[in-house]
C-alpha positions as CSV (number, residue, x, y, z in Angstrom):
1,M,180.8,87.9,-28.5
2,T,181.0,90.7,-25.8
3,I,181.7,90.1,-22.1
4,E,178.1,90.9,-21.4
5,E,176.9,88.3,-23.8
6,R,179.3,85.7,-22.5
7,N,178.1,86.4,-18.9
8,Q,174.4,86.2,-20.0
9,A,175.0,82.7,-21.5
10,L,176.2,81.5,-18.1
11,P,173.8,80.5,-15.2
12,P,173.4,82.8,-12.3
13,K,176.3,83.1,-9.8
14,T,175.9,80.9,-6.7
15,C,178.4,82.8,-4.5
16,E,180.3,86.1,-4.4
17,I,183.7,86.7,-5.9
18,E,185.1,87.4,-2.4
19,R,184.7,83.6,-1.7
20,L,186.5,82.6,-4.9
21,V,190.0,82.2,-3.4
22,T,190.1,82.0,0.4
23,V,192.7,79.4,1.5
24,P,195.7,81.4,2.7
25,A,198.2,79.3,0.7
26,D,196.2,79.8,-2.5
27,V,195.9,83.5,-1.9
28,E,199.7,83.7,-1.7
29,K,200.0,81.5,-4.9
30,V,197.6,83.9,-6.8
31,I,199.6,87.0,-5.6
32,A,202.9,85.4,-6.7
33,G,201.5,84.5,-10.1
34,R,201.7,80.7,-9.5
35,K,197.9,80.2,-9.5
36,T,195.9,81.6,-12.4
37,A,192.7,79.5,-12.1
38,T,190.5,78.0,-9.5
39,R,187.7,75.5,-9.6
40,R,184.6,75.6,-7.6
41,N,181.3,73.6,-7.4
42,G,179.5,76.8,-8.2
43,R,179.9,80.0,-10.2
44,Y,181.5,82.6,-8.1
45,A,182.3,85.4,-10.7
46,D,181.4,87.0,-13.9
47,I,183.9,87.5,-16.7
48,G,185.4,90.9,-16.2
49,E,184.8,91.0,-12.5
50,I,187.6,92.1,-10.3
51,M,188.9,90.0,-7.3
52,T,191.0,91.8,-4.7
53,L,193.4,89.8,-2.5
54,K,195.5,91.6,0.1
55,G,195.4,94.8,-2.0
56,H,196.2,93.1,-5.3
57,Q,193.6,93.1,-8.1
58,F,192.9,90.3,-10.5
59,V,190.4,90.3,-13.4
60,V,188.4,87.2,-14.2
61,E,189.0,86.4,-17.9
62,N,187.1,83.2,-18.4
63,V,184.4,81.1,-16.6
64,Y,183.3,77.7,-17.9
65,A,182.2,74.3,-16.7
66,Q,184.6,71.3,-16.8
67,T,184.4,67.8,-15.5
68,L,187.0,66.3,-13.1
69,G,187.8,63.7,-15.8
70,E,188.8,66.5,-18.2
71,L,191.4,67.9,-15.9
72,T,194.9,67.9,-17.3
73,E,198.4,68.4,-15.9
74,Q,198.3,71.9,-17.4
75,N,195.1,72.6,-15.4
76,A,196.9,71.4,-12.2
77,A,199.8,73.8,-13.0
78,E,197.3,76.7,-13.5
79,E,195.9,75.8,-10.0
80,G,199.4,76.2,-8.6
81,Y,200.3,72.5,-8.2
82,G,203.2,70.4,-9.5
83,N,200.9,67.8,-11.0
84,L,197.4,66.5,-11.3
85,E,197.7,64.0,-8.5
86,E,199.0,66.6,-6.1
87,Y,196.0,68.9,-7.0
88,K,193.5,66.0,-6.5
89,Q,194.9,65.1,-3.1
90,S,194.8,68.7,-2.0
91,I,191.1,69.0,-3.0
92,L,190.2,65.7,-1.3
93,S,192.0,66.9,1.9
94,I,190.0,70.1,1.9
95,H,186.7,68.2,1.4
96,P,186.8,65.0,3.5
97,G,184.6,62.3,2.2
98,M,184.2,63.9,-1.2
99,P,184.5,61.4,-4.0
100,W,186.6,62.2,-7.1
101,L,184.2,61.3,-9.8
102,P,185.3,61.9,-13.4
103,H,181.8,63.0,-14.4
104,M,181.5,65.6,-11.6
105,S,181.3,69.1,-13.0
106,V,183.0,72.1,-11.6
107,W,183.2,75.8,-12.6
108,V,186.6,77.0,-13.8
109,H,187.4,80.6,-13.1
110,E,190.6,81.9,-14.9
111,F,192.1,85.2,-13.9
112,R,195.2,87.5,-14.3
113,A,196.7,90.3,-12.4
114,V,195.4,93.8,-13.2
115,E,198.2,95.9,-14.6
116,N,198.5,99.3,-12.8
């Protein structure tokens, strides 16, 4: 399946890629290579789209839905955290009053640095 076909199989984007990673600490994690994925409540990027952070470029390699109950320790590491509980507490601190419901679905955006 081509990138175009994979993107067509996804619902429309709900936000622009410029809003994908905005928390300063997360931006630094991405630039340092410690964060290679981010989860959002909407779809912010197409596969193959380029995200630019402080002059560094990152290509979105995969976009897919996942429930919070499916999150693993490896997923937390990809988000730049030491473990799943640390990631969960960080998300809940950013979104006060948000419940952590295992059936809640989020959009995963996986990316890597563009080689120059």
